[in-house]
N, C-alpha and C positions, 0 to 999 in steps of 0.2 A: 497428690497424696496417696500412699498406698495403703489400703483397709488394714486394719489389723487381722482380720479373719472373714472369709467368704467360703460359701459352703453350696457342694454341687451333690445330688442323690447318684450313688452308681447302684443299680439295683438294690441289694436288702443293704447296703451301706450309703452313710453319711458320710463325705468326707469334706475336711474343714482345713483350707490354708491360712495357717496361723505363721505371721510375722516375728522372726527374730530380729527385726532392725536393717539397718542397712551397712554396708562396707564403704568408706570413702577408698575411691580407686582411681585409675587413671587408662584412656583410653592407651597408651603407650603400652599396656600388658599385650594388645593384641599384635598378630602378626599376620600377613596375606594382603592388609590394607591400609592405606594411608590415614593419617590422623583426620586433614581436611574431609575425606570422604566419610570416614566414620562417624564425625561429629555431622555431617550432613545427613547423613540417616537417622540419627537421634534425635536430631530437631525435626525433621520430616515424621517424624512417629511422637513428635509431643514431649519428649524426655527434655525436662528443665535443667538437669544435672546430669552430664552425658556420662560422665566417668563411674557413676555409684554403682553397686551392685546391691541388689536386696538379697534379702535372706528368707527363703519360705521354708517352714516345716508342714508335715502334713499329717492329719490327725484322721484315721479309721474308726468309724464308731458303727457295728451291727452284727448280728449273727452270737450275740453273747462276748464281743471282743471290742479291746480298746486299744488300737494300735497306733504309733506313732513313727512316722517314718523320719531318722534325721533329728537333731536336738540344736541346730543352729551353733552359734559361738560360742554362748553363755558367757557372755561379756568377757572373753578373754582378748587382753590387749585393751579393753574398755570397746569392746564393737558386740551390738547385739546384748544379747541378754534378755529380750523381751518375750521369749517363751515360756517361762515358766508364769509370770503376771497375766501374761494372754490366756493359758489354759486355765488357770484359777477364774479369771473372768467369763471364762467359756462354762463354770461349772465343774469343770476337770480336776480333781486332785491328782499329783504326779502321783500318788500311790496306786491310782488305778490305772494306769497304763500297763496294760499284761505282757504286751509285745512292744519291743523297739527294732525297726528294721535301717539298716545303714543301707545309703546308696555306696559310701566311700567314707576313707577315713581323713579327709583335711579337715582342719580347725573348725569350719565354718559348716561341720555336719555333723562333729561330735564335741564341740566344745562346753556343749550344755550337759551331757552325760555325768558329767562330775559335781559335787559341790565344791565348794570353798577349799575343805577340808580333805577333798579327795577322793570321797566317797560315792556311792552309785545316788544321782538324782534321782534314779526311778526305780527302787528298793523291790517293786513285787515283778518286775519286768523281766521276760526272757528276751537276750539280745542275738540277733540275728547278722552275720556277716557273711559276704563270700569268701569261701577259702583261699583264692587266689590276692584277694584284697589283705587279709590278715597275714599269708605267707610273706607279700613283699615287705611290708611293715616290721616284719619280725627276723628278716634277712640281714644278717649282720654283713657280710659280705658285700652285698648291692648297696647296703646303707654307707658304706664306708668309699664309696666313691662319688656319693652322692652330694648336692648342696648343702650349705649350713641350714636352710630354712628348710629341708625336706628332714636333715639330721633332728633339727629342734621338734619338726611333727612327730617323728618316730618315737620320741621320748613321749609325748601325750599320747599315741596312739597304745603304747604299751602300758602305761599307767590305767588308761581306761578297760584295755582288754584285760588285764591282772584283776581289777576290781570288779568286773562284772565275770570272771572266769567260772564260776559256779553256774553262769546263767546262759553261756556263751554258748552258741551254737554257728557250724561254719556251713555254708552252703554252696548249692552250684546255681542248677534250675530248678531247686526245688520248690515246693507249693507249701506256703506258709498256711492257708487254709484252703479249703475245697476252692472258695473263688480268686485266690489271690497268690502269684507265684514270681517268682524272679526271673528276672531277665538279665542274661550277663549282657553290658555296653561297654566292652573296656575302650582303653585309648587314654581318657581323662587320668584315671589311673589304671593298674593292672585288672584290678578286680571290681572295676566300677559296675553299678548294677542298678537296672531300673526294676519296678514292682508294677504290674499289670493284675487290676482290678477285672474281673469278668463274670458278672453277676446280671441275671436275666435279661440276656441278651444286651445289656449295655457294659460298655469298655472303658476304662480311665488308665492312661499308663503316666505313670508317677517316674519320670526320667533321669532324678538328680542333675546332672551338670552337662547337659548335651549343649547347653548354650549357658553363657555367661551374660552375654548381652544380645538378649534374642532379637530385637530387631536388624542388628547389622549379622549377626550368624545364622537369622533365616534367609535373609537375604543375598547373604554370602556364606554356603557352607564350608567354604574353604578357608577361612578366617579362623585362626587358631589363638589361644591364649596362652601367655607364659606358664600357667599354673599345670597343663597338660603335662602328663608323663611321657606321652608317646604321641606328640603331635599329627603323625600321618595317620597313626591308627584311630586317634580319637577323631579326626577329618572322615577318614572312610565310617566309621560307626555312625556320625553324625547323620553324612549324605544317605546312608542305608535307613537308619529307623527314619528322616524326613519322609524318602520316598514311600516307606511302608504306611506310616500314619496317617499319611495324606490319601494313598491308593484307597487304605481300609475305612478311612472317615473315624478312625480312633481319637477319641479326646485325651489332650492330654496336660501334662501338668508338670512344672520344672521349678527348682529351689531358687532359681533366680530370675524368674517371670516377675515382672512390675508389677503395675495394676492388676493386671489381667493375669488371674492366679490360674485358670483354667482354659482352654482353648480348643481349636481345632486348626491344623496345620493345611493350608491352602497353596497351590504353586506347584513349579515342578523344577526340577534340574536346570533346566534351560534357563527360565526366567527369576528364578529363585521362589522363596517361600515367604509366608507371612502368617501369624498368629490371628486367627480370627476369634476373640474372645467369646467364652459361653458365660454368658450372665447366670445371676444367681436363678 
């Protein structure tokens, strides 16, 4: 069972992984691997339900800031929706969130930003999103040729960005604080972004959706998922960041990690990688 939250100290900051719930999904979403091989990796890794995808959001507190990275699905299509009660269980009122950082604009990352009546769920927060990501979802010409799912997602993105328009900031490789800055990690979406905390000689990269099935896509970085906007670029980005964080021994966190919300990447491009959990 995935814990609702676990925390790690990163220099001056306390980072807490907060579960928004689990999406029912299927390994048929993957390409570049056959189903028996994918199921075998999941079984060897102790995964009981091999197709499900867990959703994390990450809360960062320190230096007078209360920052939330992504907002989960928000119970859209009856998926997720655990973020808000889990925040309250931590003693964090949504009104206390001063900054929202988005890795990208898929529904399981922005679905919790609006209330049921379409108003901002975090009324005091400044919202940060990559320039490239916002441009993609606002591009009528590109969306005309997109599939129905992407077009449907675009409506949610546009409603959300409009609701937060007075507090919306478009970024590239900007620093959010002196110790936190945005890292472009394109491929999964055009503006997919990670956030690196570098404080007191401690580092944590919250890398968004570099992997959806971590055990499979770490062992086999060539494996893509149908949600990737540009599978070839997503694969290249995944391979590059895996090589970098394993070499530099940078702690990582991902929105679709399972029971281990934080860890270190070990291995290499030849033999494959694995996630060594970092315990509380």
